[in-house]
Structures are given as C-alpha cells and as structure tokens.
C-alpha positions in Angstrom: -22.4 34.2 6.0 -19.0 32.4 5.9 -16.2 34.9 5.6 -13.2 34.6 3.2 -10.1 33.3 4.9 -7.0 35.5 5.1 -4.0 34.0 3.2 -0.5 34.7 4.5 2.6 34.7 2.3 5.4 32.7 3.8 8.9 32.0 2.5 7.5 28.7 1.1 4.1 29.8 -0.3 0.7 30.8 0.8 -1.3 29.4 3.7 -4.6 30.1 5.3 -4.2 32.3 8.4 -7.9 32.3 9.4 -10.9 30.1 9.0 -13.2 30.6 6.1 -13.5 29.8 2.4 -10.5 30.4 0.1 -9.1 29.8 -3.3 -5.4 28.7 -3.5 -3.6 27.6 -6.6 -1.4 24.5 -5.9 1.6 26.3 -7.4 1.2 29.1 -4.8 0.7 26.8 -1.8 3.3 25.4 0.6 4.8 22.1 -0.5 6.8 19.5 1.5 9.7 17.7 -0.1 13.1 16.2 0.4 15.1 14.6 -2.4 14.1 10.9 -2.8 10.7 11.4 -1.3 7.3 12.3 -2.7 6.6 16.0 -3.1 3.3 17.0 -1.3 1.2 20.1 -1.8 0.0 21.2 1.6 -3.1 23.3 1.1 -3.5 23.5 4.9 -0.1 24.8 5.8 1.5 25.1 9.2 -0.8 25.6 12.1 -4.1 25.3 10.2 -6.0 22.0 9.5 -9.2 21.3 7.8 -11.8 19.8 10.2 -13.5 17.1 8.1 -11.2 16.2 5.1 -7.5 16.2 4.5 -6.5 16.8 0.8 -3.2 17.0 -0.9 -1.5 16.6 -4.2 1.4 14.1 -4.4 4.1 14.0 -7.1 6.0 10.7 -7.0 8.9 9.8 -9.1 9.3 6.1 -10.1 10.1 4.1 -6.9 9.0 6.8 -4.5 6.1 5.8 -2.2 3.4 8.1 -1.0 3.4 6.7 2.5 4.5 3.7 4.4 2.1 0.8 4.1 -0.6 1.6 6.6 -4.3 1.6 7.5 -6.4 4.3 8.9 -9.6 4.4 11.0 -11.2 6.7 8.4 -11.6 6.2 4.7 -9.0 7.5 2.2 -9.5 8.0 -1.6 -7.0 8.6 -4.4 -7.3 9.8 -8.0 -4.4 9.4 -10.4 -4.2 12.5 -12.6 -1.2 11.5 -14.6 1.6 9.0 -14.9 1.8 5.4 -13.6 1.9 3.9 -10.1 1.6 0.6 -8.2 -1.1 0.4 -5.6 -0.3 -2.0 -2.8 -3.6 -2.9 -1.1 -4.2 -5.7 1.4 -1.0 -7.4 0.3 -1.7 -7.3 -3.4 -0.2 -5.1 -6.2 -2.3 -3.4 -8.8 -1.1 -1.2 -11.7 -2.5 2.3 -11.8 -2.6 4.8 -14.6 -4.2 8.3 -15.2 -7.8 8.6 -14.1 -7.8 5.5 -12.0 -9.7 6.1 -8.7 -8.8 4.1 -5.6 -11.3 3.9 -2.6 -9.9 2.6 0.7 -12.7 2.1 3.3 -11.6 2.5 6.9 -9.1 -0.2 8.0 -7.8 -0.9 4.4 -4.1 -1.5 4.4 -2.5 0.4 1.4 0.2 2.6 -0.1 0.9 3.9 -3.6 4.4 3.8 -5.3 5.4 5.8 -8.3 6.1 3.7 -11.4 6.7 4.0 -15.2 9.1 6.4 -16.9 8.2 9.6 -15.2 6.4 11.4 -12.4 3.0 10.3 -11.2 0.5 12.8 -10.0 -2.1 11.8 -7.3 -4.8 13.6 -5.4 -5.3 12.2 -1.9 -8.4 12.8 0.2 -9.0 11.4 3.7 -11.7 11.7 6.3 -10.8 13.1 9.7 -13.4 11.7 12.0 -11.0 9.4 13.9 -7.5 10.3 12.6 -6.8 12.6 15.5 -7.5 9.9 18.1 -5.0 7.5 19.5 -6.7 4.7 17.5 -6.0 6.6 14.2 -4.6 3.5 12.4 -1.2 1.9 12.1 1.7 0.7 10.0 1.7 -3.0 9.0 4.6 -5.2 7.9 3.9 -6.5 4.4 5.9 -8.5 1.9 4.6 -6.7 -1.2 5.2 -3.3 0.4 8.7 -4.5 1.5 9.6 -5.2 -2.1 9.0 -1.4 -2.8 10.8 -0.2 0.4 7.4 0.9 1.9 7.0 -1.5 4.8 7.9 -1.3 8.4 9.9 -4.2 9.8 7.2 -4.8 12.5 3.8 -3.4 13.1 3.6 0.0 14.9 1.1 2.8 15.4 3.8 5.4 15.8 4.7 7.6 12.7 8.1 8.5 14.2 9.0 4.8 14.3 7.6 4.0 10.8 9.5 6.9 9.2 12.6 6.8 11.4 14.9 5.6 8.5 13.9 8.5 6.2 14.7 12.2 6.1 11.7 14.3 7.0 10.1 16.3 4.3 10.6 20.1 4.7 8.5 23.0 3.7 9.5 24.3 0.3 8.1 26.5 -2.5 6.6 24.8 -5.6 9.2 23.7 -8.1 8.4 24.1 -11.8 7.7 20.8 -13.4 6.0 19.1 -10.5 2.6 19.9 -12.0 1.7 19.8 -15.7 1.1 23.2 -17.4 
C-alpha cells in the first residue's frame, strides 16, 4: 500500500515533505514568480521532485514567455486552459487559444509566449527519463523566438547562461487572480 505523503506548510505554501500520494490545490502550493516573468505553480516544492513526470501551471501575461526557446531529450506537452498565446516551434509561430494541446516529442525546439489582452493559463507536463542527464537538451538561437525576447544569442546547454539576463523567479505564495475562480 502506498502511504499518503506529509505536506509541510512553508511561508510560501504547501509542499510534499515525504514520498507518497497527495492532493494539493494549486492555490495552496508554492509558486515561483518575479515581476515581468511567468508565474509558475510548483507542485513539487523545494527539495522534492517527481521521479517520472514534471508538471506545473504557468500564468503568462502578454509578452511573457514560458521558457527560453529550447529542446529537451524527453517529450513535453502543454494544454492551454485559458487566454491566448503564441507557440514558437521549430522556428514557426502558431497562435494558441483555450483548449489547444501542444505535443513536443523529444528534441522539438519550442517555447510559448503569452498573447492577447490578458493572462494565459497553461499546464505543462514533461517526462523525466533523460532530463537529469548532462544530455538533457539545450537552448537554440532562433529568429522567431528572438522577436519575442525568448532566444539565446548563441546555442548553449547551460541554463545559467540562457537565463543570465533575467531576474530569477523566487518562491512566493499564490496571488489572487492568477487562476480563474
């Protein structure tokens, strides 16, 4: 029998303290945010990581990008729950709206940028078979992504290099309005 995980209350929200199954409302979880960057609900929290799948909720304002244009050695999938966005995939732009599903097999170069007149809400899910290895993936310079401020100037596999120009997201509590009621 799989035990229920213990959830610990931190100053920024709840996080799993032990392995096991659990139920955690996104409004009660730890979020990561800094002004001008996407707000991310972190169901895993500090010091705990799901073994097979990563999952998070992203809230993007128009012009904010989910991540620098990149590829990963494992698949990633995205479901737009509300609002509008632009998908940049393999150098092409595609408009996204609520209930659009995006599947990115391993090695697919991509990012998502908030668009429209308000926030965009996206669920992101990624496999974790190879993302912990040195060959996890990389960031690729791309003209379409550059137009949205989401491209590195030159290819790199180092996140610190890719995100060097940006303020790092910090743990924070949920802010009312990030999620629809």
